[in-house]
N, C-alpha and C positions, 0 to 999 in steps of 0.2 A: 533161569526158569523159562519153560516154554510159554509162548503167548497164549493168553486166554481168549475166548471169543470176543469179537469186536464190541459186543453190546455190554460187556461186564462193567466198564466204567460208568455207563449211564445208570444201570441198576444200583451200583454201589453209591453213587452220588445221591440218588433218590432215597435210598434206605438211610444213609447217614443223615440227610436233612431231616427226615421224619424222626429219627432217634434223637436229634437235637431240638426237636420241637419247632422246626422251621418249615414253612410251606414249600411245596415242590409240585412240579407238573411233569407229565410225560407227553412228549410230542412223538407221533408215530405215523409213518407212511403206510397206510393200510392197503393202498392200491397204486400202481404206477403202470404207465404204458408209453411207448415211444421214447423220445429222447428226453427223458425225465432226469433231472440231476440227482434226485433221491429215489432209490429203488424201493420196492415193497420190502418192508422189514426194517428200513432205516429208522433210527429212533434217537431221541435226545432226552436227557433229564435237564430240567430248568429249575433253578432256584433264584432268589432275588440277587445273588452275588456270583453264581457260577453256572456253567453248563458242562455237559459231557455228552459226547456222541454227535450225530449229525443227521439232518433230514434233507441234505442236499446242498447246503451252503448258499452263498450269494444273498441277494436282496430278499428273496423269499424267506430264507431261514431267519434272517435278521428280523423281519416283520413278525414272524411267528414267535420268536423268542420274546420280543417286546410285548406282543399280545398276551403271552403266557404270564409275563411278569405283571402286566397291568391287572390281569384277573387274580393273580396271587395277592397283590396288594389290596385289591377290593374285596377279597374273601369270596370270590365267585367260584362256586364248586360245580357249576354246570359244565358238562362235557361239550365240546364243539367238534363237529365233523363237517369238513368243507372241501370241495374240489379246488385244485389249483391248476390253471391252464396256462401253459407257457407259450402263449401266442399273443402278440400285441392286438390283433384284430378280434380276439375273443369278446363276445358281448358281455360276459360276466366272469367273475372269479379269476381275473387275470393275476398272475403271480408277480409281474414285473420283470420276468425273464423271457428270453426268446428262443428257448431250446426246441420248441415245437411239440413237446410231449405233454403229458398230463399226469397228475398224481392226486390222491385224496389223502388229506391229513386229519389226524385226530389229535385234539388237545384234551388230555385227561388230567384234571386236577387230582392231586394225591392228598389224602387225609390220613390221620392216625390209624384209621381202620384198615388202611392198605399196607401197613408196615409188616404184618405177618406174611402176606403174600409176597411182598418185595424181598423179604429175607429168605423165603423159600426159593424164589426165582434166582436170587443172587447165589445161593448155595448150589443150586442145580447147575447154574452157568459155570461156576468154578469147577464143578465136576465134569465139565465138557458135555453137559446135557444128559447123558446116561438115559436116553429115551424119554426124557421129560419134556413137557410143553407148558406154555402159559396161554391165557386167554383174557380177553376183555370184551365187555358188552354193556349196554345200558341196563340190561336185565340182571346180569350176574355180577357186574363190577370186574375188578382185577383179581385174578387168582391163578394158581396152578391148574392146568387142565387135567381132567380125569383120564384122558387118553390123547396121544399125539395124533395130529392130522395125517392123512395119507401123504399129502404134499407138505413141503417144509412150511409153507405159509398157506393159510386158509382164511379168506375174507368173504363173508356173506353180507352184501349190501342191503339197504332197505330200511324201513322203520324199525324192524327188529334186528338191526345189524349185529354182527358177531365176528370177532377176529381171533384166530388161534395161530400159534407159531411154535415150532419146535425150538428147544434150547440147544446151545452148543454149536458145532460146525455143521454146515450142510455138506461140504465137500471134503473128501478124504484123499490125501496124497500118500501113496505108498512108494517108498524108494527101496528097491531091491538091490542092495549093495550099499555099503557104508563108507566108501572111500572119500577122496578129497572133493570130487564134484558133488557127491551126495551131501556132504557137510555144507558146502557153499549153497547148494540149492535149498536145503532145509532152512538156512538162515534167510534166504530171500523169500521163500514161500511162507514163512512164518508171518510175514506182513500182508499176506494175500488171502487170509481167511480159509486156510486149509488146516485140517487136523492131520498131523504128519506122523507117519510110522516108518521107521527104518528097519529093514530086515537084512541080516547078513549071516553067513555060516561060519564066520571067523570069530574066535574069542580074543579078548584083549587087544582089539584094534584101536590104535590111538585116535583115529578120526571118529570112531563111535564114542569113545570116552569124552571127546571134546564137543560132541553135538548136544548143546543145551537147547537148541531150537526145536528138536523133535519132541512130540508128546509121548511117543512110545518107541522103544528100541528093543528088538527081539532077536535072539540068536535062533536060526532055523536051519534045517537041512533042505537044500534046494531041490533034491530029488523027491521030496515029499511035500513040497510047498503047496499050500492052498490059499488062494485069494478069490473070494467070491466076486463075480462081476456085478455091476450096478451102474445106474445112471449118474451117480455122484462120486464114482470111484475112479481115481486117476493113478496109473501105475507107470513108473519109470524104471526100466531095468538097466542097471549100471554096475554089474558085478565085476570081479577082478579080471575077467577075460572072456574070450569067445566061448570057450567050452561051457563055463557056468552060465553065461547068457543063454546058450542054447538049451541047457537043462531047464532053466527057469521058464523060457518061452514055451517049451513043450508042455510044461505043466499049465501055463496060463491059457494057451491056445486050445487046450483040449476041450474047454467048455464052449458050446455053441452060442452062449449069451455074450453080450458085449460089455466092455468097460467104457466109461466116458472117454478115457484116454489110455492108450497102451503104446508105449514107445520104448526104444532101446537106444542107448548111448553108444557111439563109436564112429569110426571113420566110414566113409562111403563104401570102401572096399570090404571092410569087415561086415557091415550090415548087408551088403549085396550077397556075400557068401552065406550069411545066416538065412537070408530069404531063399537062396537057392536050395540049401540043404533042407530047410523046413518045408518048402514047397514040394520037393521030391518025396518027402515023407507023408505028404497028403494034408498038411495043415492049411487051413484057410487064413491067409495073411491080409485080408482086406482091411482089418482094423488096426494092423500094426504100423506104427509110425517109426521112421528112422532113416538116417541119423536124426535124432531129436534136436530141437532148437532152431530158432529162426536164423537165417544165414547172415551173420554179422561178423564173420571172420574171427570168431571168438577163439582164444587160445588158453588163457588161464582158467582154473576151476571157477573163479568168480565170474569171468566173462561168459563161460559156458552156462553157468547157473542162470545168469540174466537172460540168455537166449532161450533156455528151456522154459523159464518162468513166463516169458513173453508168449511162447507157444501155448502154455497152459491157460493163460488169460484169454487168448484168442479162441481156444476151443470152448472154454467156459461161457464166453460171450457170443458163441455161435458164429464166429468169423472164420473158422477153419473146420 
């Protein structure tokens, strides 16, 4: 089965605890900056006996888990919102870590009244989001949001603080071509918080049938292919050969808007010829990457997949 969004185990543990009449709490990173071990949106469910998820690990996470359990045992239902500064010289709110970043954490005790919201969030998460969002604030509590925020995460600080977050995956990886490298890359990328779609014009392809990591597999005609650009859309073209790669790239490069990542698999010679032909046809190739993958002398489909995944991570984290 394809991977669910990273947050699903936390929502499931919290819901299961409340169904069993056990206390639980939500730990949530509502804000992060710099070299923070837990980024905005990281979350954990904490019960007296179990945890799921993460807010960054290390000594800071350990302290917050212990704090949550102390409050659960004491029956303390008051939320706690507190900065964590990862510098030893900070005058207050030191986390015990030396990463040099900062984050703000919310400890939200969960009670029986939160169970309907948790079950709705869990169901929406299993459905990969489907445009849904959730929110929490001192004024409204925990609930599904009436509308999704424009950005994936939305935090309004202050006395009337409010946090909203979309459900599902933020980033989408589309693999145009369903061969051996596509299969290997889907398996790697499934661990990297991508919603994965594989597109191919061939029916009954064994590597498509074997691809249990992809969330969506679709048979398409390359000469009528449409993939809308977007800031969270990553596209890797790896069809059966040069001719079909060129057909796909003509379709994708026809839009003036940009993808977060657009790359083509192949040898340096093949990609150079693709660039020459497409440039002569007037296409703007400034966003096209290729040959894709970091240079690690990869040879097997699995090695090539690792090299491409490393490049995807670098692009997502602003390093390329």
